[in-house]
PAZAPA-4460 file (N, C-alpha, C; in steps of 0.05 Angstrom, whole numbers, plus 32768, in hexadecimal, padded with zeros to 4 digits):
% residues 77
    n_x    n_y    n_z   ca_x   ca_y   ca_z    c_x    c_y    c_z   seq   type   mol
   7F74   7985   87CF   7F79   799D   87E5   7F8D   79B0   87EC     1      X     A
   7F91   79CB   87EE   7FA3   79CD   87FF   7FA2   79D7   881A     2      X     A
   7FBF   79CF   8826   7FB3   79D7   8840   7FBB   79F4   8848     3      X     A
   7FCC   7A02   8838   7FD5   7A1E   8837   7FC4   7A2A   8829     4      X     A
   7FBE   7A41   8826   7FB5   7A5D   880D   7FCC   7A6F   880E     5      X     A
   7FDC   7A6E   8824   7FE9   7A86   881B   8001   7A8A   8836     6      X     A
   8012   7A84   882B   802B   7A92   8841   803E   7AA0   8834     7      X     A
   804C   7AA2   884A   806B   7AB8   8847   807D   7AB2   8865     8      X     A
   8091   7AB0   8855   80AC   7AA8   8862   80B8   7ABC   8866     9      X     A
   80C3   7AC6   8884   80CD   7ADA   8891   80E9   7AD0   889A    10      X     A
   80F7   7ADE   8896   8112   7ADB   889A   811B   7AEE   88B6    11      X     A
   8115   7AEA   88C4   8123   7B02   88E3   8145   7B09   88F3    12      X     A
   814D   7AE9   88DF   8164   7AE9   88E6   816F   7AD8   88DB    13      X     A
   818B   7AC9   88E6   819F   7AB9   88D2   8191   7A9B   88D8    14      X     A
   8186   7AA0   88EE   817C   7A80   88F4   8162   7A88   8909    15      X     A
   8150   7A94   8901   812C   7A8D   8901   811E   7A9F   88E5    16      X     A
   8113   7A84   88E5   80F7   7A86   88CC   80E3   7A8A   88DE    17      X     A
   80D2   7AA5   88D0   80B6   7A9F   88D7   809E   7AA3   88BE    18      X     A
   808E   7A89   88C4   8084   7A87   88AB   8061   7A8B   88B2    19      X     A
   805F   7A96   88A1   8038   7AAC   889C   8030   7A90   8894    20      X     A
   8017   7A86   88A3   800F   7A7D   8893   7FEC   7A76   888F    21      X     A
   7FD5   7A81   8878   7FBF   7A86   8879   7FB5   7A61   8872    22      X     A
   7FAA   7A53   887D   7FAB   7A3C   8886   7F8A   7A37   8879    23      X     A
   7F85   7A1C   886C   7F61   7A18   886A   7F5C   7A0A   8885    24      X     A
   7F43   7A16   888F   7F40   7A0D   88A5   7F49   79EE   88BA    25      X     A
   7F4D   79E1   88A5   7F52   79C9   88B0   7F72   79C8   88BC    26      X     A
   7F80   79D0   88B0   7F9C   79D1   88B6   7FA4   79E5   88D8    27      X     A
   7F94   79FB   88DD   7F94   79FE   88F0   7FA1   79ED   890B    28      X     A
   7F95   79E2   8908   7F96   79CF   8925   7FAF   79B3   8918    29      X     A
   7FB3   79B5   890E   7FC6   7998   88F7   7FE2   799E   8906    30      X     A
   7FE2   7992   8920   8000   7995   8925   801A   7986   8918    31      X     A
   800B   796B   890C   8024   795B   88FE   8022   7966   88EC    32      X     A
   8017   797F   88E1   8019   798A   88C3   803A   79A1   88CF    33      X     A
   803B   79B0   88EA   8043   79C1   88EE   8061   79AF   88F2    34      X     A
   806B   799A   8900   806F   7989   890F   8088   797F   88F6    35      X     A
   807B   796E   88D6   8083   796F   88C8   8091   7986   88B6    36      X     A
   8089   799B   88B4   8087   79B4   88A5   80A3   79B2   88B1    37      X     A
   80A6   79BA   88CA   80C2   79C5   88D9   80E2   79B0   88DA    38      X     A
   80D4   799F   88D2   80EB   7982   88D1   80FB   7989   88B6    39      X     A
   80DF   7994   88A6   80EF   7991   888C   80FA   79B3   887F    40      X     A
   80F5   79BC   888F   80FF   79E2   8888   8119   79DE   88A5    41      X     A
   8122   79CB   88AF   813E   79CA   88C6   814E   79B0   88AD    42      X     A
   8145   799E   88A8   8155   798D   888E   815E   79A2   887A    43      X     A
   8154   79B2   8874   8154   79C6   885B   8172   79DE   8862    44      X     A
   8160   79E3   887F   8179   79F7   8889   818A   7A00   889A    45      X     A
   8183   79E4   88AD   819C   79DB   88C5   8186   79CF   88E0    46      X     A
   818D   79CB   88ED   8182   79C8   890B   817B   79DA   8919    47      X     A
   8193   79EE   8916   8192   7A04   8922   8185   7A16   891B    48      X     A
   8172   7A19   890C   815F   7A33   88FD   8140   7A21   8911    49      X     A
   8139   7A47   8919   8121   7A3D   892B   810E   7A4A   8919    50      X     A
   80F7   7A3F   8915   80E5   7A39   8907   80CD   7A46   8918    51      X     A
   80B4   7A5B   891D   8099   7A66   891F   8085   7A5B   8904    52      X     A
   8076   7A58   8905   8069   7A54   88FD   804C   7A6D   8908    53      X     A
   8042   7A7D   88FF   802B   7A8C   8903   8017   7A8C   88EA    54      X     A
   7FFB   7A8F   88FA   7FEA   7A8A   88E4   7FDA   7A9B   88E6    55      X     A
   7FD8   7AA7   88D2   7FC3   7AC6   88CD   7FB7   7ABD   88B5    56      X     A
   7FA0   7AD7   88BC   7F86   7AD1   88B2   7F8F   7AE7   888C    57      X     A
   7FA2   7AF3   8886   7FA2   7AFE   8877   7FCB   7B0A   8877    58      X     A
   7FCE   7B06   8859   7FE7   7B0F   885A   7FF0   7B26   8840    59      X     A
   7FFA   7B38   8853   7FF4   7B57   8849   8003   7B59   8831    60      X     A
   7FFB   7B60   8825   800E   7B74   8802   801B   7B7D   8810    61      X     A
   8035   7B82   87F4   803C   7B9E   8800   803A   7BB0   87EC    62      X     A
   803B   7BD2   87F3   8034   7BE9   87E2   802C   7BE7   87C5    63      X     A
   803B   7BD2   87C0   803F   7BD2   87A8   8025   7BB3   8790    64      X     A
   8019   7BA7   87A9   8005   7B96   87A3   8014   7B7A   87A2    65      X     A
   802E   7B85   87A9   802F   7B61   87A7   8034   7B5A   87BC    66      X     A
   8030   7B34   87BB   802F   7B1E   87D1   804B   7B16   87D1    67      X     A
   805C   7B1D   87D8   807D   7B1B   87E6   8079   7AFE   87FC    68      X     A
   8080   7AE5   87F0   8089   7ACB   87F8   8090   7AC8   8807    69      X     A
   80B1   7AD9   8804   80CF   7AD5   881A   80DC   7AF7   8822    70      X     A
   80D5   7AF5   8832   80E2   7B11   8839   8101   7B0B   884E    71      X     A
   810F   7B17   8851   8126   7B18   8852   812B   7B31   8867    72      X     A
   812B   7B32   888A   8127   7B47   8895   8146   7B3F   88AF    73      X     A
   8154   7B3D   8898   8172   7B39   88B1   8181   7B52   88A7    74      X     A
   8192   7B54   88CC   8194   7B79   88C4   81B8   7B6A   88B9    75      X     A
   81C1   7B7B   88AA   81DF   7B76   88A3   81ED   7B91   88B8    76      X     A
   81FE   7B7F   88B9   8216   7B86   88BF   8228   7B97   88BD    77      X     A
***
């Protein structure tokens, strides 16, 4: 059984990730899952990465109908 039905990672800044999740019902209150996920993300990206999990009912598709898994919204300098 998968804990996550859909997800999307949105990088809003160099040091911030927002992870949108459409979970199965059991995952919504599983604090340990989110702690472990944050730990692994920080191992990969570095301890300074801010990680925010956002539980959503659905992830909107692009106008083209695609479901993008990763979106980079980092302002260019």
